KEZA-65388 format. One record per residue (C-alpha): residue in three letters; x, y, z. Coordinates in nm, 2 decimals, padded with zeros to 4 digits, m for minus. Each point is the difference from the previous one (the first is absolute). Layout:
<pts>
<aa->ALA X->X Y->Y Z->Z>
...
</pts>
This chain:
<pts>
<aa->MET X->19.80 Y->04.79 Z->19.26>
<aa->GLY X->m00.26 Y->00.21 Z->m00.17>
<aa->ALA X->m00.20 Y->00.03 Z->m00.32>
<aa->ASP X->00.27 Y->00.21 Z->m00.16>
<aa->GLY X->00.25 Y->m00.29 Z->m00.06>
<aa->ALA X->00.24 Y->m00.03 Z->m00.29>
<aa->GLY X->m00.25 Y->m00.09 Z->m00.27>
<aa->GLY X->m00.24 Y->00.29 Z->00.02>
<aa->GLY X->m00.23 Y->00.17 Z->00.24>
<aa->ARG X->m00.34 Y->m00.01 Z->00.14>
<aa->GLU X->m00.33 Y->00.00 Z->m00.19>
<aa->PRO X->m00.29 Y->00.19 Z->00.17>
<aa->GLY X->m00.30 Y->m00.23 Z->00.04>
<aa->CYS X->00.21 Y->m00.32 Z->m00.03>
<aa->VAL X->m00.10 Y->m00.23 Z->00.29>
<aa->PHE X->00.34 Y->m00.17 Z->00.00>
<aa->CYS X->00.19 Y->00.33 Z->00.01>
<aa->SER X->m00.22 Y->00.10 Z->00.30>
<aa->ILE X->00.09 Y->m00.33 Z->00.17>
<aa->VAL X->00.37 Y->00.04 Z->m00.06>
<aa->ALA X->m00.02 Y->00.36 Z->00.13>
<aa->GLY X->m00.18 Y->m00.12 Z->00.32>
<aa->GLU X->m00.32 Y->00.19 Z->m00.08>
<aa->ALA X->m00.21 Y->m00.31 Z->m00.05>
<aa->GLU X->m00.02 Y->m00.30 Z->00.23>
<aa->ALA X->00.18 Y->m00.32 Z->m00.09>
<aa->SER X->00.13 Y->m00.31 Z->00.18>
<aa->PHE X->00.36 Y->00.01 Z->m00.10>
<aa->VAL X->00.20 Y->m00.32 Z->m00.04>
<aa->ALA X->00.33 Y->00.15 Z->m00.11>
<aa->ARG X->00.16 Y->00.34 Z->m00.09>
<aa->GLU X->00.32 Y->00.02 Z->m00.21>
<aa->ASP X->00.17 Y->00.31 Z->m00.13>
<aa->ARG X->m00.19 Y->00.00 Z->m00.34>
<aa->VAL X->m00.30 Y->m00.24 Z->00.05>
<aa->CYS X->m00.24 Y->m00.10 Z->00.27>
<aa->ALA X->m00.24 Y->m00.29 Z->00.06>
<aa->PHE X->m00.34 Y->00.01 Z->00.17>
<aa->MET X->m00.31 Y->m00.23 Z->00.03>
<aa->ASP X->m00.25 Y->00.02 Z->m00.28>
<aa->ILE X->m00.33 Y->00.14 Z->00.14>
<aa->ARG X->m00.19 Y->m00.23 Z->m00.25>
<aa->PRO X->00.20 Y->m00.33 Z->00.05>
<aa->VAL X->m00.08 Y->m00.30 Z->m00.22>
<aa->THR X->00.17 Y->m00.22 Z->00.27>
<aa->ASP X->00.13 Y->00.05 Z->00.35>
<aa->GLY X->00.34 Y->00.16 Z->m00.02>
<aa->HIS X->m00.06 Y->00.17 Z->m00.34>
<aa->LEU X->00.23 Y->00.31 Z->00.00>
<aa->LEU X->00.11 Y->00.27 Z->m00.25>
<aa->ILE X->00.35 Y->00.13 Z->m00.07>
<aa->VAL X->00.02 Y->00.35 Z->m00.15>
<aa->PRO X->00.28 Y->00.24 Z->m00.09>
<aa->ASP X->00.01 Y->00.31 Z->00.22>
<aa->SER X->00.01 Y->00.22 Z->m00.31>
<aa->HIS X->m00.31 Y->00.02 Z->m00.21>
<aa->VAL X->00.03 Y->m00.19 Z->m00.33>
<aa->GLU X->m00.29 Y->m00.13 Z->m00.19>
<aa->SER X->00.15 Y->m00.26 Z->m00.23>
<aa->LEU X->00.29 Y->m00.24 Z->m00.02>
<aa->ALA X->00.14 Y->00.19 Z->m00.30>
<aa->ASP X->00.04 Y->00.31 Z->00.21>
<aa->MET X->00.14 Y->m00.18 Z->00.31>
<aa->ASP X->00.35 Y->00.06 Z->00.13>
<aa->ALA X->00.21 Y->m00.31 Z->m00.03>
<aa->GLU X->00.12 Y->00.02 Z->00.36>
<aa->ASP X->m00.36 Y->00.03 Z->00.13>
<aa->ALA X->m00.10 Y->m00.30 Z->m00.21>
<aa->ALA X->00.30 Y->m00.20 Z->00.13>
<aa->GLN X->m00.09 Y->00.09 Z->00.36>
<aa->MET X->m00.37 Y->m00.07 Z->m00.05>
<aa->PHE X->00.06 Y->m00.35 Z->m00.14>
<aa->ALA X->00.27 Y->m00.08 Z->00.26>
<aa->LEU X->m00.23 Y->00.09 Z->00.28>
<aa->GLY X->m00.28 Y->m00.20 Z->m00.17>
<aa->ILE X->00.22 Y->m00.31 Z->00.01>
<aa->ARG X->00.09 Y->00.06 Z->00.36>
<aa->LEU X->m00.36 Y->00.05 Z->00.10>
<aa->ALA X->m00.12 Y->m00.30 Z->m00.20>
<aa->THR X->00.25 Y->m00.21 Z->00.19>
<aa->ALA X->m00.12 Y->00.15 Z->00.33>
<aa->ALA X->m00.36 Y->m00.06 Z->m00.09>
<aa->ARG X->00.08 Y->m00.37 Z->m00.06>
<aa->ALA X->00.15 Y->m00.02 Z->00.34>
<aa->THR X->m00.27 Y->00.19 Z->00.20>
<aa->VAL X->m00.33 Y->00.00 Z->m00.18>
<aa->PRO X->m00.16 Y->m00.34 Z->m00.07>
<aa->CYS X->00.06 Y->m00.04 Z->m00.37>
<aa->ASP X->00.13 Y->m00.25 Z->m00.25>
<aa->GLY X->00.12 Y->00.25 Z->m00.26>
<aa->VAL X->00.02 Y->00.37 Z->m00.08>
<aa->ASN X->m00.09 Y->00.20 Z->m00.31>
<aa->LEU X->00.19 Y->00.32 Z->m00.09>
<aa->PHE X->m00.23 Y->00.20 Z->m00.23>
<aa->LEU X->00.05 Y->00.33 Z->m00.16>
<aa->ALA X->m00.26 Y->00.15 Z->m00.24>
<aa->ASP X->00.15 Y->00.27 Z->m00.23>
<aa->GLY X->m00.29 Y->00.20 Z->m00.16>
<aa->GLU X->m00.37 Y->m00.01 Z->00.02>
<aa->ALA X->m00.03 Y->m00.28 Z->m00.26>
<aa->ALA X->00.21 Y->m00.21 Z->00.23>
<aa->GLY X->m00.22 Y->00.07 Z->00.31>
<aa->GLN X->00.20 Y->00.29 Z->00.15>
<aa->GLU X->m00.25 Y->00.19 Z->00.22>
<aa->VAL X->00.22 Y->00.25 Z->00.17>
<aa->ASP X->00.23 Y->00.21 Z->m00.23>
<aa->HIS X->00.31 Y->m00.06 Z->00.22>
<aa->VAL X->00.21 Y->m00.30 Z->m00.08>
<aa->HIS X->m00.06 Y->m00.27 Z->00.27>
<aa->LEU X->00.10 Y->m00.36 Z->00.04>
<aa->HIS X->m00.25 Y->m00.24 Z->00.17>
<aa->VAL X->00.14 Y->m00.27 Z->00.22>
<aa->ILE X->m00.28 Y->m00.26 Z->00.04>
<aa->PRO X->00.04 Y->m00.30 Z->00.23>
<aa->ARG X->m00.19 Y->m00.30 Z->m00.16>
<aa->THR X->m00.17 Y->m00.31 Z->00.13>
<aa->PRO X->m00.20 Y->m00.26 Z->m00.20>
<aa->GLY X->m00.36 Y->00.12 Z->m00.05>
<aa->ASP X->00.07 Y->00.35 Z->00.13>
<aa->GLY X->m00.23 Y->00.14 Z->m00.26>
<aa->PHE X->00.26 Y->00.21 Z->m00.19>
<aa->LEU X->00.00 Y->m00.13 Z->m00.36>
<aa->VAL X->00.21 Y->00.07 Z->m00.30>
<aa->ASP X->m00.22 Y->m00.07 Z->m00.30>
<aa->ALA X->00.09 Y->m00.36 Z->m00.08>
<aa->GLU X->m00.15 Y->00.03 Z->m00.34>
<aa->ALA X->00.26 Y->00.26 Z->m00.10>
<aa->TRP X->00.27 Y->m00.27 Z->00.06>
<aa->SER X->m00.19 Y->m00.27 Z->m00.20>
<aa->ARG X->00.00 Y->00.18 Z->m00.34>
<aa->PRO X->00.16 Y->m00.19 Z->m00.29>
<aa->ALA X->00.38 Y->00.06 Z->m00.01>
<aa->PRO X->00.11 Y->00.25 Z->m00.27>
<aa->THR X->00.24 Y->m00.10 Z->m00.27>
<aa->ARG X->00.37 Y->00.04 Z->00.05>
<aa->GLU X->00.01 Y->00.25 Z->m00.28>
<aa->HIS X->m00.26 Y->00.21 Z->00.18>
<aa->LEU X->00.19 Y->m00.01 Z->00.32>
<aa->ASP X->00.33 Y->00.09 Z->m00.18>
<aa->ALA X->m00.17 Y->00.30 Z->m00.17>
<aa->ILE X->m00.14 Y->00.13 Z->00.33>
<aa->ALA X->00.34 Y->m00.06 Z->00.17>
<aa->ALA X->00.18 Y->00.20 Z->m00.27>
<aa->ARG X->m00.24 Y->00.29 Z->00.03>
<aa->ILE X->00.04 Y->00.01 Z->00.38>
<aa->HIS X->00.38 Y->m00.03 Z->m00.03>
<aa->GLU X->00.00 Y->00.29 Z->m00.25>
<aa->GLY X->m00.19 Y->00.21 Z->00.26>
<aa->THR X->00.27 Y->m00.06 Z->00.25>
<aa->GLU X->00.26 Y->00.15 Z->m00.24>
<aa->GLN X->m00.22 Y->00.31 Z->m00.06>
<aa->GLY X->m00.06 Y->00.08 Z->00.36>
</pts>
């Protein structure tokens, strides 16, 4: 396994590429042929880990489908393992795609975050309490997104 997997190569200065290449320290949880998982150095809860593709890719739109499949499959396995080994009542899988979404490192990464009540990690509850849009609005957005899948 290395930073030169199927989807691309290595980006100089990328901390995740350095970790994958063994040039930066990490506490690895798993290594697969296209992705790896290691502990987050700024965990929001105990057991918070990251899964990254070995090849440098900055956004989901540019990600190799097989890398994505392996990343999410490993995420499910590690979420299950966290439930069995880390005291938690649930697990969040979180992926921020782009700066506006909260992506801080320009290398796609999936967070696996074990959760317990009152753990301090909050998703803005106000965002979920906005008034529901009309069906017409939802249908229009759905149609635009669907059209985008046909163009890509």
